[in-house]
C-alpha positions, 0 to 999 in steps of 0.5 A: 757514047762509049763511057756511058756503054762501059758504065752501063755494063759495070753496073750491069755487073755489079747487079748481076753479081751483089752480095745479098747477105743473111742472119736470120732465124726461122721456123719450119713446119717439119714432120708436123711440127715447127723446127727453127734454124739459123740462116747465116751467110755473106752472099746467098749464091754461095755453096748451101751448108748443113750442120747437124749437131750432136747429143742427141738434143745438143744444140750449138745454136748459141755459140755456133758463130765461134766455129762458123764465122769464116765458114759464112764468108764462103757458104750459106751456114744453116743450123738446126734445132732438132726436135725436142731440142733448143729452140724447137723445143720451145716452140713446141713438143715432139707429137710422137715418140722419138725413134731413128726413124723420125729423125731421118725423115726430119733431116730427109725433109729440111735437106729437100726444103734448102735444096728446093728454098736456094734452088741447088741440086747439091750442098755441103753436110757438116755432122757432129757426133749423134748428127753422123748418124743422121749424116751417114743415112744421107750418105747412105741413100742420097749421095747423088746430092752431096758435094762432101760429107764431113762426119766429126767425131763420127759414131761408127761402131758405139757399142765397141767405142763405150766398150773400149772406153769400159775397159780401158777406165776399168784397167786404169781404175784397177791401177789407181786402186780407186775403190769408188770408180772399181765399184761404180764402172762395175755397175756399167753395161753396154749398151747402157741399161738406164741413166745411172750407168751412162752416167758412171761411164761418162763421170769417169770417161772425164776423171781418167782423161783429164778433163775438168769438167764436172757432171750432173747425175740429174742432168744424165738422169733428165738426159736419159729419160728423152734420149736414151732409148732412141742413142742405144738405137743408133748406137747398134749400127756399126758402120763396118759392115752395113756401110763399107762404100760411100758414093760421094766425097766423105772427110773424116775430122777425129780427136786424138783424144775422143774416147767417146766415139773412139777415134781409132775406130774412126780411123779404121773405118776411113781405112776400110771405106771406098768412096770417090774421094776421103780423107781424114784429118786429126785434131789434138782435141776431145770429142768436141772438135767445134768446140775446141779447135773451131779454127783448125776446123773452118780453115781445113773445110775451106782451104781443103775440102772446098777446093777439091769439090768446087771452084770459084768461076767468077764473083758470084757464080760457082760450078762443081768439079764433080 
């Protein structure tokens, strides 16, 4: 009889803590349209993690496994194609003009949906580049929802970042006596007045930073027609002045060779920021940390940030340390 009872207890425990793996793509009604998310995890009892892509308009669904394959072992990982982006755009165009407020409300809506769906009170928020604009909005307005916010290549004072890069490039062009670079960079104003100015800025930023990538002017012109206005709107904010404190843990990831969202600005902001817990991690990369250093990025989240903000109590059950 006692062996039967022991067997029954073991079976019950296995059922109670059974792992439920998910690998799905779904369409969610957000802001009057259908927006696409992917949800990937080995176990739906794990903490929730939402990734906000950059750009704007820069879907990462096509290669997100590269920088989330290990995260999926520790989190429910959600990728989201924002409006006018990737698979969401393929489904439907935005019925309203693209403004920062529209994207902020979209972000709030998807967070509310995910928390309700998975019966969670908090989640992890990871954001890259443009996505950090939306991420800082959530950290500012709803810090109580965040176990931790992880901004990667963050937009903190983007107008200053663009000015620093432009000044450095003009000096470099003069030193090299590169007449074409001097001519084109002299046409650039900050904030960018049009797609041509953005193209010249980004073109020479790639050249002078040693990138082997080539930038298409037609691509930048097309991108600017959709995105430049909202990008300039977001770039006006200087978090050093408008967000001196955040009431949740914040961990910055910065590339030493990132001149697009200048890493020196991120470092200064981290030092000045007041938060209950904060950290700063350097990467020997440029702007695209998820693409250039995916293993290091995942290592830090799993081995350093997760243990500071969560404790594994037993298989399938997690309790927060906060």
